[in-house]
GUPA-166422 format. One line per 3 residues: their letters; for each residue x, y, z of N, C-alpha, C, O, CB. Coordinates in pm, 1 decimal. Glycine has a CB too. Layout:
GUPA-166422
a = X/Y/Z/X/Y/Z/X/Y/Z/X/Y/Z/X/Y/Z | ...
END
This chain:
GUPA-166422
map = 314.9/665.2/-2220.2/173.0/635.2/-2224.3/108.0/693.9/-2098.5/143.3/657.4/-1986.3/148.2/480.8/-2234.8 | 16.0/782.2/-2118.3/-56.1/842.9/-2005.5/-165.3/748.4/-1957.8/-226.4/678.8/-2038.9/-117.0/980.1/-2045.6 | -190.7/744.7/-1827.4/-297.4/657.7/-1777.5/-433.8/711.8/-1817.5/-454.3/833.1/-1822.8/-288.7/643.4/-1624.6
drs = -527.7/620.4/-1845.7/-662.9/668.3/-1871.0/-728.5/701.7/-1737.1/-678.1/665.2/-1630.9/-746.5/562.2/-1949.8 | -839.6/770.1/-1744.0/-904.4/822.1/-1622.5/-942.4/710.8/-1525.3/-933.0/731.2/-1404.3/-1028.9/902.1/-1659.6 | -984.9/594.0/-1573.1/-1023.8/486.2/-1482.1/-902.7/432.0/-1406.3/-913.8/395.4/-1289.3/-1092.4/372.7/-1559.9
ver = -787.9/427.1/-1472.6/-665.0/382.9/-1405.1/-623.8/486.2/-1301.1/-588.2/450.3/-1188.9/-550.1/360.1/-1507.7 | -628.1/613.4/-1337.0/-595.3/719.3/-1240.8/-684.0/710.7/-1117.0/-635.4/723.8/-1004.6/-610.0/857.4/-1306.2 | -813.7/688.8/-1137.1/-906.9/678.1/-1023.7/-873.5/556.9/-937.9/-874.3/565.6/-815.1/-1052.8/669.0/-1073.5
aie = -844.2/444.5/-1001.4/-811.4/323.0/-926.8/-685.2/341.7/-843.1/-681.1/302.3/-726.6/-793.6/205.0/-1022.7 | -583.7/401.0/-901.8/-457.8/422.0/-828.9/-476.6/526.2/-719.6/-422.3/510.5/-610.3/-345.3/465.6/-925.4 | -551.0/630.6/-746.0/-580.0/729.5/-642.3/-655.9/663.5/-527.0/-637.0/700.3/-411.1/-661.6/847.8/-700.5
glv = -740.8/567.1/-558.3/-810.7/491.9/-453.4/-713.7/414.1/-365.4/-732.0/407.9/-243.8/-912.0/396.1/-515.7 | -610.4/354.5/-425.3/-508.2/283.8/-346.9/-435.3/381.1/-253.9/-411.9/352.2/-136.6/-406.8/213.2/-440.6 | -400.3/496.7/-309.7/-327.9/597.8/-232.0/-412.2/641.5/-112.9/-363.3/644.5/0.0/-291.6/720.0/-320.3
ral = -536.9/675.1/-137.1/-624.5/725.2/-30.0/-655.7/616.3/72.2/-666.9/645.6/191.3/-755.1/779.8/-89.1 | -669.9/491.3/28.1/-694.5/380.5/121.6/-575.4/362.0/214.7/-592.8/342.5/335.0/-722.7/249.3/44.9 | -454.4/368.1/159.4/-335.2/352.8/241.9/-322.7/469.1/340.0/-293.9/448.3/457.9/-209.5/343.3/153.8
eaa = -344.3/591.2/291.5/-335.9/709.3/377.8/-437.7/700.2/492.4/-403.8/727.5/607.6/-359.6/838.2/295.3 | -560.4/662.5/461.6/-664.9/654.1/564.3/-633.2/545.1/666.6/-650.3/565.9/786.7/-801.7/626.9/499.3 | -587.3/429.7/619.9/-552.7/320.7/711.7/-437.1/363.0/802.6/-438.5/334.8/922.4/-515.3/192.4/632.9
wnr = -336.5/431.0/745.2/-225.3/478.9/828.1/-277.8/569.8/938.1/-239.8/555.2/1054.2/-120.5/553.6/742.2 | -363.6/662.2/902.8/-410.9/760.2/999.9/-508.6/700.8/1100.7/-535.5/762.9/1203.5/-476.0/875.4/928.5 | -562.2/582.3/1073.6/-640.0/506.0/1173.7/-547.6/415.9/1255.1/-589.6/356.0/1354.1/-750.5/420.6/1104.6
hda = -419.9/406.6/1212.2/-320.7/317.1/1272.5/-370.8/173.0/1264.2/-366.0/97.4/1361.2/-292.3/357.0/1420.7 | -418.3/138.3/1146.7/-484.2/10.7/1116.7/-395.2/-72.1/1024.0/-399.8/-55.6/902.1/-624.1/34.1/1051.8 | -314.6/-160.8/1081.6/-221.1/-241.0/1001.5/-294.1/-333.2/905.0/-246.3/-356.0/793.9/-130.6/-323.4/1092.4
hgl = -408.7/-386.4/945.1/-484.0/-474.2/854.4/-536.7/-395.2/734.9/-526.5/-440.5/620.9/-601.0/-542.2/929.1 | -592.6/-278.1/760.5/-640.9/-193.1/652.0/-528.7/-144.6/561.9/-548.3/-125.7/441.8/-715.2/-74.8/708.2 | -410.9/-124.4/620.2/-296.4/-77.1/543.6/-259.8/-172.5/431.1/-214.5/-128.3/325.5/-177.6/-57.4/634.8
vep = -278.4/-301.8/451.5/-234.6/-400.1/350.9/-340.8/-429.2/245.7/-312.9/-500.2/149.1/-195.5/-529.2/419.0 | -460.2/-377.1/261.5/-566.6/-404.0/163.4/-530.2/-364.2/20.8/-567.9/-435.4/-72.3/-691.9/-331.7/203.7 | -457.7/-252.1/-1.3/-422.5/-215.3/-139.0/-309.8/-299.2/-199.8/-275.6/-281.0/-316.7/-383.1/-71.1/-143.0
faq = -251.7/-391.1/-121.5/-138.1/-470.1/-168.2/-181.8/-603.8/-225.5/-280.7/-662.0/-180.9/-40.1/-492.4/-55.2 | -107.1/-652.7/-325.2/-126.5/-788.1/-376.3/-87.9/-887.0/-266.9/-10.5/-853.7/-177.0/-42.5/-812.5/-506.2 | -141.1/-1007.1/-274.4/-113.4/-1109.2/-172.3/35.9/-1133.7/-154.5/81.8/-1154.2/-42.1/-182.3/-1239.9/-208.7
dae = 112.9/-1132.0/-263.9/256.4/-1161.5/-256.9/342.4/-1035.4/-272.7/457.6/-1043.1/-315.4/293.7/-1263.0/-364.6 | 286.2/-921.5/-238.5/357.8/-793.1/-254.7/486.1/-791.3/-173.5/499.5/-859.6/-72.0/268.2/-675.1/-212.6 | 580.0/-710.7/-221.8/704.3/-685.7/-149.2/702.3/-542.8/-97.7/658.8/-450.9/-167.2/829.0/-710.7/-239.7
ftn = 750.1/-525.2/25.2/752.2/-393.1/88.3/887.6/-372.3/153.5/935.0/-458.1/227.9/637.8/-378.3/192.9 | 950.7/-257.2/125.5/1075.3/-218.5/190.2/1051.7/-85.4/260.2/1007.2/11.1/198.2/1193.1/-208.8/87.1 | 1082.2/-80.6/391.6/1057.8/42.4/467.0/1177.8/136.3/461.9/1277.6/106.3/396.4/1023.8/9.4/611.9
vfg = 1168.5/249.4/530.6/1273.5/350.6/524.7/1403.4/304.6/590.5/1507.5/367.3/570.8/1225.7/477.7/590.6 | 1399.4/196.4/668.2/1519.1/141.5/730.0/1581.6/30.7/645.7/1681.8/-28.8/685.4/1486.6/89.0/868.0 | 1522.2/2.9/528.8/1574.2/-101.0/441.3/1526.6/-240.7/476.6/1574.9/-338.3/419.2/1722.1/-98.1/443.6
mav = 1432.7/-252.5/569.8/1377.3/-383.6/606.1/1277.2/-423.9/499.3/1185.4/-348.0/468.1/1309.8/-380.5/748.0 | 1294.3/-542.7/443.2/1207.9/-589.5/335.2/1129.9/-712.6/380.2/1184.1/-803.0/443.8/1290.8/-621.4/208.7 | 1002.5/-713.8/345.9/916.2/-828.7/373.7/834.1/-858.7/249.6/819.5/-774.6/160.9/823.5/-802.0/496.4
rgr = 780.6/-980.7/244.6/700.4/-1021.3/130.0/568.8/-1082.8/177.1/566.2/-1170.0/263.9/778.2/-1121.0/41.8 | 461.1/-1035.3/117.8/327.9/-1087.4/146.8/249.7/-995.8/239.1/306.0/-929.3/326.1/337.8/-1224.9/208.2 | 118.7/-993.8/218.1/31.7/-908.1/298.9/47.9/-934.2/448.1/57.1/-840.6/527.5/-113.1/-928.6/259.1
aai = 51.3/-1062.4/486.0/61.5/-1095.4/628.8/189.9/-1039.8/688.5/188.4/-988.0/800.2/55.6/-1247.6/649.8 | 300.0/-1049.4/616.9/427.9/-999.1/667.6/429.0/-846.2/673.9/485.9/-788.7/766.6/543.3/-1048.9/579.3 | 366.9/-780.5/576.5/359.2/-633.6/578.4/275.5/-589.2/698.2/311.5/-494.6/768.2/298.1/-578.5/445.2
eal = 164.4/-657.7/721.0/80.3/-625.8/836.5/156.8/-649.1/967.1/152.6/-565.9/1057.8/-48.7/-710.4/834.4 | 226.9/-763.0/976.0/302.2/-795.6/1097.4/413.8/-694.3/1123.2/445.9/-666.3/1238.7/361.2/-936.4/1086.8 | 472.6/-639.8/1018.3/575.8/-537.8/1033.6/518.1/-409.5/1092.1/581.4/-345.5/1176.2/642.3/-508.9/899.2
hap = 398.8/-371.7/1048.2/341.0/-243.5/1088.5/261.6/-247.5/1219.0/256.5/-147.1/1290.1/252.8/-193.7/980.2 | 200.2/-359.6/1251.9/111.7/-364.8/1369.4/178.6/-315.8/1497.7/121.1/-231.3/1566.3/62.9/-506.2/1390.1 | 298.2/-365.5/1533.2/358.8/-315.3/1657.3/404.0/-169.8/1647.1/409.9/-99.5/1748.0/477.0/-401.7/1695.1
lfk = 435.4/-125.0/1527.5/480.5/13.7/1510.3/366.1/112.0/1531.2/387.3/223.2/1579.5/541.2/33.3/1371.1 | 244.4/70.7/1494.6/128.6/157.5/1517.4/96.8/170.2/1666.3/23.6/260.6/1706.6/6.5/103.8/1442.2 | 151.2/80.1/1747.6/130.9/87.1/1892.5/247.1/156.9/1961.9/241.5/182.1/2082.3/112.5/-52.9/1950.2
tmf = 352.9/188.2/1886.4/471.8/249.2/1946.9/511.9/373.6/1867.7/460.3/482.2/1893.9/589.7/147.6/1952.4 | 602.5/359.6/1771.9/658.0/472.2/1696.9/552.8/560.4/1630.9/566.6/682.7/1626.9/751.3/421.2/1592.4 | 448.2/497.6/1579.6/353.3/570.7/1495.5/215.0/586.5/1558.6/118.6/618.1/1489.0/339.5/501.0/1363.5
tds = 204.8/564.8/1689.3/74.1/571.2/1753.6/8.3/708.4/1742.0/-114.4/717.4/1738.4/87.4/534.1/1898.5 | 87.0/814.3/1736.2/33.8/950.5/1724.1/66.7/1013.8/1589.4/52.9/1134.9/1572.3/88.1/1037.7/1835.8 | 109.9/932.3/1494.6/152.0/987.6/1365.6/33.6/1022.3/1277.5/-75.9/967.7/1290.7/242.2/889.6/1293.3
hlt = 60.0/1115.3/1187.2/-39.4/1152.5/1085.6/33.8/1164.3/952.1/129.9/1240.0/938.5/-113.5/1288.1/1122.8 | -13.5/1088.0/854.6/43.9/1085.1/720.2/-42.2/1168.0/626.2/-164.6/1154.9/625.3/56.5/939.7/668.3 | 22.0/1253.3/547.1/-48.2/1332.7/446.6/17.0/1308.5/311.7/137.0/1330.9/295.7/-46.7/1484.3/482.8
vte = -60.8/1263.3/215.1/-10.1/1248.8/78.9/-10.4/1386.3/15.0/-111.4/1456.6/17.0/-95.8/1147.1/-4.6 | 104.1/1424.6/-42.0/116.2/1558.6/-100.0/119.7/1557.6/-252.3/91.0/1659.4/-315.3/240.4/1625.7/-47.7 | 154.4/1444.8/-311.6/161.9/1438.4/-458.7/163.5/1292.4/-501.3/225.3/1207.9/-436.4/288.8/1513.2/-512.9
trv = 95.1/1264.4/-610.5/98.2/1131.1/-670.4/126.7/1146.3/-818.4/61.0/1224.1/-887.5/-35.8/1054.4/-646.8 | 225.4/1071.2/-867.1/257.8/1069.1/-1010.2/247.7/926.5/-1060.2/296.1/833.1/-996.3/399.8/1127.1/-1037.4 | 184.0/910.9/-1175.7/163.5/778.9/-1234.8/224.9/776.6/-1373.6/200.4/865.4/-1455.3/12.6/742.8/-1240.8
rmi = 304.9/674.3/-1399.0/360.2/652.3/-1533.0/323.1/511.3/-1575.0/361.6/414.4/-1509.6/516.4/673.6/-1536.2 | 248.9/499.5/-1683.4/211.3/368.1/-1733.5/332.0/303.1/-1800.7/395.7/363.8/-1886.8/92.2/378.5/-1832.3 | 362.9/180.9/-1761.8/468.9/102.3/-1824.0/409.3/20.1/-1938.1/462.7/15.0/-2048.9/538.9/9.9/-1719.6
rsd = 296.7/-44.0/-1906.7/211.9/-114.1/-2004.2/68.3/-85.2/-1963.4/44.9/-18.2/-1862.7/241.7/-271.4/-2008.7 | -25.4/-133.3/-2037.9/-165.0/-105.3/-2004.2/-206.2/-167.3/-1870.5/-306.9/-127.0/-1812.3/-256.0/-156.5/-2114.4 | -129.3/-265.1/-1821.3/-162.3/-332.0/-1695.4/-55.4/-312.8/-1587.2/-61.4/-377.6/-1482.6/-182.6/-479.6/-1720.4
vaa = 41.6/-225.0/-1611.2/150.7/-200.9/-1515.6/176.9/-50.9/-1506.7/190.7/16.8/-1608.5/280.9/-277.3/-1557.8 | 183.6/0.3/-1383.2/212.7/142.1/-1362.8/323.0/158.5/-1258.9/330.0/83.2/-1161.7/85.6/218.4/-1319.1 | 408.2/256.7/-1280.3/504.1/302.0/-1180.1/440.9/422.6/-1112.8/396.4/515.5/-1180.3/645.6/337.1/-1243.7
vdv = 436.7/421.7/-981.2/367.6/527.3/-907.0/461.3/582.6/-800.9/521.8/507.1/-724.8/236.4/474.1/-842.3 | 472.9/715.1/-796.2/546.0/784.0/-690.8/444.8/858.3/-604.8/363.3/935.6/-655.1/653.4/881.7/-749.7 | 451.2/833.8/-474.7/360.3/897.5/-379.3/445.7/974.3/-279.4/513.2/914.3/-195.8/268.1/791.7/-306.9
kwt = 442.7/1107.0/-288.0/514.7/1188.9/-189.9/425.6/1208.2/-68.4/304.0/1223.2/-80.1/556.8/1326.9/-250.6 | 488.6/1207.5/48.7/413.4/1217.6/173.8/488.8/1302.2/275.5/609.9/1321.5/265.2/385.6/1078.2/231.4 | 414.4/1352.3/373.9/471.7/1412.9/493.0/410.9/1343.6/613.8/301.4/1287.8/606.8/446.5/1567.5/497.1
mtg = 484.3/1348.2/725.4/435.3/1284.4/847.4/471.0/1370.0/967.6/581.2/1423.8/978.3/493.7/1142.1/862.8 | 374.4/1380.8/1057.6/395.7/1446.5/1185.6/360.0/1347.2/1296.4/290.8/1248.2/1272.7/310.7/1577.8/1197.1 | 408.2/1375.2/1417.0/368.0/1298.1/1534.5/437.8/1164.6/1554.1/402.6/1090.0/1645.6/224.8/1274.2/1528.0
ard = 535.8/1132.5/1470.3/605.5/1003.8/1484.2/714.3/1013.5/1590.4/756.0/1122.4/1629.8/666.6/959.9/1349.0 | 758.8/897.3/1635.3/873.2/885.9/1725.4/975.5/795.7/1658.0/939.4/706.0/1581.8/831.1/829.4/1866.5 | 1103.5/819.6/1686.0/1205.7/733.0/1629.0/1206.8/599.1/1704.2/1134.5/585.1/1802.9/1345.6/801.2/1635.2
phg = 1285.8/501.3/1661.0/1285.0/370.9/1727.5/1327.8/374.6/1874.6/1302.6/279.0/1948.0/1374.7/277.7/1653.1 | 1391.5/482.6/1918.2/1430.0/496.7/2058.5/1321.1/565.3/2141.1/1335.4/579.8/2262.5/1560.1/575.2/2069.0 | 1213.3/607.2/2076.7/1103.8/673.2/2146.5/1112.3/824.5/2150.2/1028.3/890.3/2211.6/1097.3/623.1/2284.0
npw = 1213.7/880.1/2084.4/1229.7/1026.3/2081.0/1139.3/1087.3/1974.3/1115.7/1025.0/1870.8/1377.4/1064.6/2054.1 | 1088.3/1208.6/1998.1/1007.7/1273.4/1894.2/1086.8/1281.9/1763.1/1205.0/1316.1/1761.8/963.6/1415.2/1940.0 | 1018.7/1250.2/1654.6/1079.8/1253.1/1521.8/1025.4/1377.1/1452.0/904.9/1386.3/1428.4/1049.2/1120.6/1439.1
per = 1111.6/1472.4/1418.7/1061.2/1594.2/1353.7/980.1/1560.1/1228.5/986.8/1448.9/1176.0/1178.2/1687.8/1316.8 | 904.1/1658.2/1182.9/824.9/1635.2/1062.4/911.8/1572.1/954.9/1025.5/1612.9/931.3/762.9/1766.9/1011.3 | 855.3/1472.8/891.7/927.4/1396.6/790.7/863.0/1417.2/654.7/744.7/1449.3/644.2/930.7/1247.2/826.7
agl = 942.9/1398.1/551.3/893.1/1396.4/414.1/951.6/1272.9/349.5/1066.5/1237.1/375.1/931.3/1527.9/334.6 | 872.3/1207.3/265.2/921.5/1085.5/203.4/854.5/1055.5/71.6/773.2/1132.2/20.0/902.9/970.7/295.7 | 892.6/940.1/19.3/844.3/895.3/-110.6/817.6/746.0/-105.4/904.3/667.6/-66.7/945.9/928.9/-222.3
lnw = 699.2/708.0/-143.8/666.2/568.5/-169.8/678.7/548.1/-319.9/616.1/619.9/-397.9/521.7/531.1/-117.4 | 757.8/452.2/-360.1/772.7/418.5/-501.6/708.5/282.1/-520.4/752.4/183.6/-461.0/924.7/418.5/-547.3 | 605.1/276.0/-602.7/526.6/153.9/-619.7/533.3/102.0/-762.7/546.7/178.7/-858.0/381.9/178.7/-580.6
ivt = 523.9/-27.8/-775.0/486.0/-93.6/-899.8/345.7/-146.3/-874.7/324.1/-227.5/-784.8/588.2/-210.0/-942.0 | 252.0/-100.3/-953.6/111.0/-135.0/-939.2/68.0/-208.4/-1065.6/98.4/-164.7/-1176.6/22.4/-7.6/-914.4 | -3.0/-320.7/-1048.7/-49.0/-396.0/-1165.0/-197.3/-430.6/-1151.5/-255.1/-431.5/-1042.9/34.3/-524.2/-1182.6
rhg = -254.6/-458.8/-1267.4/-394.4/-499.4/-1271.2/-401.8/-647.6/-1233.8/-333.1/-731.3/-1292.4/-457.6/-472.9/-1412.6 | -485.0/-677.8/-1136.9/-513.8/-815.1/-1093.8/-662.0/-836.3/-1121.3/-746.4/-802.2/-1038.4/-477.2/-839.9/-939.5 | -693.6/-892.3/-1236.9/-834.0/-904.4/-1275.4/-893.2/-766.3/-1293.3/-847.1/-689.0/-1377.3/-914.0/-984.6/-1170.4
erw = -995.1/-734.5/-1214.9/-1059.6/-603.3/-1223.3/-998.6/-500.2/-1128.8/-1033.0/-382.2/-1135.5/-1206.6/-617.0/-1193.8 | -908.7/-543.7/-1041.1/-849.6/-452.8/-941.1/-706.1/-417.0/-975.8/-634.0/-494.8/-1038.2/-854.5/-516.2/-801.9 | -666.5/-298.4/-934.3/-526.7/-257.2/-936.2/-474.4/-275.1/-794.9/-540.7/-236.2/-698.7/-509.4/-108.3/-986.6
lid = -354.5/-334.4/-781.2/-295.4/-359.4/-649.9/-146.4/-326.4/-652.2/-82.4/-329.1/-757.3/-317.5/-506.3/-607.1 | -93.5/-295.7/-536.4/49.1/-266.2/-521.8/124.1/-399.2/-516.4/94.6/-484.2/-432.4/77.3/-179.4/-393.1 | 220.4/-416.7/-605.6/303.4/-537.6/-606.3/438.1/-515.2/-539.1/491.0/-605.5/-474.4/325.0/-585.4/-748.7
vsh = 493.3/-396.5/-553.9/621.9/-361.9/-493.3/609.5/-221.5/-436.8/557.8/-131.0/-502.3/739.9/-371.5/-597.2 | 658.1/-204.2/-312.9/655.6/-72.3/-249.1/788.3/-49.2/-179.6/829.2/-127.2/-93.6/537.6/-60.3/-148.1 | 854.7/58.1/-217.4/976.7/102.6/-149.8/946.2/237.1/-86.8/902.6/329.9/-154.9/1099.0/112.1/-249.0
nmd = 969.0/247.4/42.4/942.6/370.4/115.3/1075.9/433.7/152.5/1168.2/364.8/196.1/855.8/343.7/241.9 | 1085.6/564.0/135.3/1211.5/631.1/168.2/1184.1/768.1/225.8/1087.9/835.2/188.5/1301.7/642.6/44.4 | 1271.0/808.7/317.8/1269.4/946.0/366.5/1340.0/1032.9/264.1/1438.3/990.8/203.1/1337.0/957.8/506.9
lps = 1290.3/1153.4/245.3/1354.0/1249.6/155.6/1435.7/1348.8/237.9/1402.6/1374.9/353.6/1248.1/1323.9/69.0 | 1541.3/1403.9/180.2/1623.1/1501.6/253.1/1545.8/1631.4/273.5/1441.3/1654.7/212.8/1754.8/1529.5/177.6 | 1600.4/1714.2/360.3/1538.5/1844.2/385.3/1536.9/1925.7/255.7/1620.7/1904.2/168.2/1614.4/1921.0/497.7
pdl = 1442.4/2018.6/242.9/1435.6/2100.7/121.6/1564.8/2176.3/91.9/1600.7/2192.7/-24.7/1322.6/2198.9/133.5 | 1635.6/2222.7/195.9/1759.0/2297.1/169.9/1866.9/2206.4/110.6/1942.3/2250.1/23.7/1810.2/2362.0/299.1 | 1875.6/2081.6/155.7/1971.7/1988.6/96.6/1933.0/1953.2/-46.9/2018.9/1944.8/-134.7/1981.7/1861.3/181.4
aka = 1804.4/1932.7/-70.1/1758.9/1901.7/-206.1/1788.6/2017.4/-300.2/1830.4/1996.2/-414.1/1608.4/1870.0/-207.1 | 1767.1/2139.5/-252.9/1795.5/2257.6/-335.1/1945.6/2269.3/-364.5/1984.8/2300.1/-477.1/1745.1/2385.5/-264.6 | 2028.5/2244.9/-264.0/2173.3/2250.9/-283.5/2219.4/2147.2/-385.6/2304.5/2175.9/-469.8/2246.0/2229.6/-150.3
qae = 2163.3/2027.1/-377.8/2199.9/1922.7/-474.0/2154.4/1961.6/-613.3/2227.2/1938.7/-709.8/2138.8/1787.2/-433.8 | 2036.2/2019.5/-626.4/1986.6/2063.0/-756.0/2079.1/2168.1/-816.4/2104.0/2166.7/-936.9/1844.2/2118.2/-743.2 | 2129.7/2258.2/-734.4/2223.4/2360.9/-781.3/2352.1/2297.1/-831.9/2405.4/2338.7/-934.8/2254.8/2461.1/-668.9
lsk = 2402.5/2196.5/-760.5/2523.5/2126.1/-804.3/2502.1/2056.0/-938.3/2593.5/2048.0/-1020.4/2566.8/2024.0/-698.6 | 2382.7/2006.3/-959.1/2351.4/1934.9/-1083.5/2350.3/2027.6/-1204.5/2364.5/1981.2/-1317.6/2216.6/1865.6/-1071.3 | 2334.1/2155.8/-1183.0/2330.3/2252.7/-1292.6/2468.7/2290.0/-1341.7/2482.9/2350.8/-1447.8/2257.1/2377.2/-1249.3
r = 2570.8/2254.2/-1265.5/2708.4/2294.3/-1300.8/2764.5/2206.2/-1410.7/2878.5/2225.2/-1453.0/2800.1/2288.2/-1177.7
END
């Protein structure tokens, strides 16, 4: 089932709101697209539940690891599960981050995998899993192995 145009616009709004909040380093703004009881798992496998916990996880990171980071969304794919539930993949790149030890973190590429549902008139993120993606050369090598 393909999403209708209003659903696509609503989900694109969530994507752009999250991207803009990240680039302002605004933890409160970052959680606005999430449902009150949303679950979030970061690239380190740390999982939290609820807007307040997601905000609390990100606030200190925006003052340390991600203070100079810039997130760019490169692709969004939406698959409707039901008329009120969508699976969303958001590919991203990031520059300017530091690792947890404070060392420069080379440009990163990743994927946010979301379950988004309709809450009344709004679409909100209910589940978000964030992951780093391998380098393009590793991804290409794996793709070649899959063809055998």
